[in-house]
N, C-alpha and C positions, 0 to 999 in steps of 0.2 A: 581583505590588504595582503594576509598569510597566501591566499591561493592565486591573487592576480598581481601581487608584488609593488603596483603603481597605480593611481589613479588621481583624478583633480577632484576637489570638492562637490562638484557639480554630479560628475559622474558616480561620486558615493550615494550621493542623496536619492540619484536616479534608482541604483542598483537595490537600496534598501527599503525606499519609499519614506524617505526621513524628509524633513524639513530644512531648509538651508540653515536655518537659526541652531538646528539641533545637531544639524552635522558639521556646522562650524565648531559646536562646542564641544564635541566628542574629538574630532581632529586637534583641537589645540589641546585636549586632554591627554591624548595618545601621544602628541609631538612634547610635551612634558616629560612624558614619563620614557622618554627614548624609543617608542615603540614605531613610529613614524619620523621621519624625516623631510625637510624639505628638498625638493628637487628645482629643476630650471620652471621657467614659466612656458607654458606651451599655448597654440592658437585655441581660441575657444569656438571656433566658426562662425566668426562675424561679428564679436564683440574684443570688449579688450582681451588681451591673453590672460590665460589663469595659471595658478602655481599648481605643480604637481607635486605629489606626497609618495614617497616610499619608504616600502615597509622594511624595517631594521630588523634582517635577520639574526643579528646577534647582539639583541638587547636580552635575550634570554636564552638557554642552554637545557636540552634534555639529555639525561643521563639514561641510556640504554644498557642493560645488564642482560649477557647469555651465558648459559651454564650448559655443561656438558660432563657428562662422567667419562674417566680416565682413570684405568685400572685400579687403585684404590683411594683416589682422590677425585674432588671435583674441580672443574678448571672452570673460572668464572671470568671473563671477559667486559670490559666496560669501555663504552666508546662512547664520549661527549659530542652531542651535535647540536649544530646552531638550528633556528626553526625554518629552515628549507631541506636539512638533512643531512647537510654538510659537515665532514669530520673536523672537530676541534683537537680533541686528545684523545688517548686509549692507554689504557693499561690492561693485564693480565695477571694472573695467578693461580695458584694451585692450592685447595685447601682441603687437608684430613677429613676436616669437619668444618662445617659453616653454622656460625653460631649468629646471633640477633647483633652483635656489632662487628661482623668481620666487613662490612663495605664502609664503615665510618668513615677509615682514614682518607679512602678514595674520594668520598663527596665531600668530605672537610674540605679537602685541598682544591676540589673543583669548585665549591661553592664561595671559594676566596678569590677565584679569578674570574667567574661566572656565575650570573643569577641563574640557578638550576628554576627552571619553571614545571619541569616533570620529571619522575623517575621509574622507568619501566623496569619490572622484574619478570623474571620467568618464575611460572609457577612450581617449579623444583623448589625452591628455596622456601618454601613455606609460610604461611600465616602470620607466626612470629615477628620475622624480619620485617616483613609489611609492615605491620602495624607499630614497631619499633622506630620504622623510617617516619613514618606518619607523626608521630608524636615529636622527632628530632628536627626534622625539616620543614619549613614552611611553604611547602610546594605539595600538587599531587603527588600519589604515589599511588601505582596501580599495576597486578600483574598483567604482562603483554604475551601470552602465548604465541610462539611463532607461528601456530595453524591460523591465527586471527588477521596476519598481516598476507594469508592468502586467499582470505575470503574475496570472491569476484562478484559479490553484488546479486546475484541469481538467488532470489529467496527459497525457502523450504530444501537449502542446500545443506548438505555436511560436509564441509574439509576437513579432511585428514593429513596429516603430514607423517610422513614415515621415514625415517632415516637410520642407516645401519647401526646395530649397538646403542640405540635408544626404544625408548618406548614410545607408542602413537601421543601423538598431540592432536586434538579434533576443537572444531569450532561450528555452531549451527547457527545460519541466518534464519529466523523465522520471524513474521510479521516486522520487518525494519528493524530488529534487533539481533545483534552477535552475540552468542553466549557461549562461553567454553565448555569443552566436555571435559571435565577433570577426571583424576584416577581409572584413565584407560589403561592403566599397568595393572590395576587390580583384577581386571577380567578373568575370569577360568578359560584358559587357553593348555595347549599342550605343551610349550616352552616359556622359557623367559626369554623378553626382547633382548634383554642386554648380553645373552651369550648366545642368541641364535646363530646357527651355523646359515648364513645366504648359499651356501653350496649344497646343501639340500634342498632342492627345488620342492619335490614333494611336501616337506614339513613347512617350509614359506608358503606355499599355496595354502595348505590347511589352517595355518595360522592367520593367512588374510580373510581367508573364507569364514571361518568360524568369527574372528572379530566383525566381518563387514554383517556377518547374521544378526548376532545378539545386537548392533546398531541398529540395524534396519527394524528388528522386532520392538525396539525400546523408544528409538526416536523416530522412526517411520517418514525418513525424510523422501524427497520427491527424487533428489540427486544426492550423488556422492561424487566430490573431486578428490582424488586420491594423488598426491603428490610426493615422491621418492625417488631416491637414488640407485634404483635397482631394477627398476623395469625392463621387460624385454618380450618381445613378440610373444613367446610360447607361454611366459607364465601371464600376460594378461589373457590371451584366449583360454587357457584352462581355469582361471579365477571367474570370468565370465560364466563359462560352463558349470563350473562347481556351484557359484552362489543360485545361479537360476533353477539347479537342480533341487538345493537346501530351501529355497524359497518357494517352491513349487503350486505349495496351498496359498499363498497370498496374492489378493485381488490386484494388486498396486506394489510393482516392483520398482525400487530406484534405478535410476539410470547412471551408470558409473562412467565417471570421465577420468583418465589416466594422464598425469605428466610428469615429466620429469624434472626434478629439481635440483639446481648446483648450490653449492656454498653461497656462489657469488649473489647469484638471484634471490636466493633467500634473505641476505644479510641486506639488499637493496630494499626489498619491501618491507623488511623488518623496520629499516628506518624510515622509510615512508609512513608507516603504521603508527612509529611513535611520535614523529612531530605533529602528525594530522590533530587538528582540533577537534 
């Protein structure tokens, strides 16, 4: 129902392979919980009209947090979404230090007005905050790396998100499961991502080539999707040549796929990923 928005009970029964009795009981329970609401009667194709049921996207909400470094602090944004990814509320603050209870005031206020179904956190906040929120709030709490929102469904694909001033984020799709690639900022590279001078094209090329070489040798992906906000034709060409030289001894080299990502596109993809079942 979240995916299709509306359906009759016979349509639900057919789609799920359930008996009409089981479907009727499930629909009644979901309606009592406020997850479905009654719509109009619609033609049944020959018999009496049947009742259509509508998915209530506002019966619960998802709290989506994002974090980004900013000078000597961390900027954290909260967007509260309904179950169709539509904006409900937003908040933003800068923290010199993020501790376990930093997000409590936001979430306490949100939970008084909306039933929280899920809390999505960026990996940068750490496991301590995740465990604290799991104990404090009675809903799903999970880390949601931005790179996971860009995974396109192609098996054996490593997805990397590369944004200026931030360490790379990664996720790999293998055997039907998306697995995040944490701690990419700890890989031994010639410079720090946070202070990297993107005007130094030679250094940027070397950083990316070394990163891709390390990930290829450890994860052996068949494809690497690279989403960044700084691509140009010269850098793409030089990076392809650089990597083919460094990986000359490998029998199977990954295919590189380059895409330019904008903040607006990334935010849209993150919203969709956060509310997905």
